[in-house]
N, C-alpha and C positions, 0 to 999 in steps of 0.2 A: 497481565499476560503478554507474551511477546511471540509473534509469528514471523518467520522469515521464509521467503521464496526466492529461488535462484532461476533466472531466465537467461538462456543463451540465445541472444537475439540474432536473427538473420538480417538480410539486407533491408527488409521492411520491419522495423521494430513495432511492437504493440504491447500493451499492458491492460489488464482488466482494472477498471477504476470504479466499479460499481459499489453500492452500499454493502455493509456487512450485517448479516442477520444474527443477532444474539438473543436467544429465547424468542420472544414475540416482537422484539424491538428491531426495526430496520434502521441502522445507523449510518449516517454519511461519514466518509473518511475525511478527517481534517488533514489535508496534505501539507507537508513542509513547503513554505513559499506561497501558500494560498491557493494553488490550483493543482489539479491532477497531472502527473508527469505523462509523457508519451512513450517513454523507453528510448534507448539509444541504439541505433542501427549498428549491427556487426560488433556489438560489445556484450559483456556479461553484466546483467543487472541484478541487483539484490533489492527486493522490496521487503520492507519491514513494517509490520503493523503492531502498534502498541495499544493494548486495551486497558484503560485505566478506569477503576470503579471508585467513585467518591460518593459516600452516603447512599449507595444503591443505584446510582445512575452511571451508566457506562459511556465513555467517550473513546473514540478510535482515532489514533494519530498514525499517519502513514508517511513514509519517506522512501525514495529510490536513490541508490548509489550505483554508479556505473564504473566498471573496471575493464581494463584492456584497451 
């Protein structure tokens, strides 16, 4: 599964980087680069979460791309 979110950042950028709840499983996001992004002030950010299921186990991968 793939989820995307658009964030039009103001002067103080922020992004929610909490875990993802899938069923009863509270899963940490594996962020590209190894750590959660903080957002980009005064830019347009796209956050993408990819949920991969292998043999019944879900893994969440996240990345942020900034535009503008």
